[in-house]
C-alpha positions, 0 to 999 in steps of 0.5 A: 909819823902816826902814833902806834898803839897795841893791846892784848885782851883775853876773852874767856870764851871759845873762838867760835863764840867770839866770832859769832858774838862779834856781829852782835857786839852793838848795842851794849852799855859801853857803846852808846856812842855807836848810833847805827851799823849797816852791812854794805858788802858780804861774800865768801871767797876761798872759804873765807867770809869777807864783810864790809860794814858802815858804822855811825858814831857820835864825834863830839861826846868826848872832845876837849874844847880846843878840838871842837874848832876842828870838828863841827858835825855831830856824827862820823862814819866808820868803815869796818872790813872783816875777814873770817877764816874758819879753817884757821880759826882767825878773825881779822877786822880793820876799821878807819874813820871816813870823816875828819880823816885829815884832822885825826885818822884812826886805823885799827886792826884786831886779830882774834885767835884761839889761845894756845896757852889757855884752851877754850879762850880767845886772844885779841891783838889790837893795833892802832895808828893815829895820825893828823894832817893839821899843821901846828896841831898834829902832835897834840891831836895825835897825843889826844887820840892815842890817850883816848883810844887807850882809855876806850880799849877797856870799855870796848873789851868790857862791852864785848864781854857784856854781850858774850856773857848774855849770849852764853850765860851758862858757859862755865869756862870762866877763870879765877881773877888771879888766872886772868891777871896772870894770863893777861900779863904773859900775853901782854909781855909777848905782845909787847915784843911782837908790837915792836916788829909791828911798829917797825912795819907801821909806816908801810901798812898805814901808807897802804891804807891811806894811798892818797895821803902824802 
């Protein structure tokens, strides 16, 4: 079974701003490992924007020595599929690595919605499934992948905030530190309960995204 991770981020920007900034979040100071991004498909269906992009990232920058025996290429390709629903003001992105999927596969889902409790802000619910097919090492690899993904979540949020602050330098909807912590705490508590339900459904969702794996 893959390891499951969930996290909640509150962005102090409107959903429209976050949805527009989403396509411009690279480059930023926290994403030096992202080498390139290419849009391979984009179309509008039933009022929703469907996009597919291919990202190239470095694969050796943060690997421990013991993992280098399994990963030799310098770069790995990531596919990102996105659905933007402007009517319901929801943006959902799915990402998964194409290279070294048997060594360690990381499937991520992020849902961006308007905050009901704090108008003018955007909530991002992030879920990830980390799995490995390497016999004898899968548990260690999954544990490493889980901890690295958890650590990188702060970097990803910080990098996106950097981009948003440059896109909207005069946006004055910035909360106090106390309000930010309080909002994040409440949302994380709610997300914790929601993640239990998501975790129970992790296996079938993961299987549907990886139909060729046993």
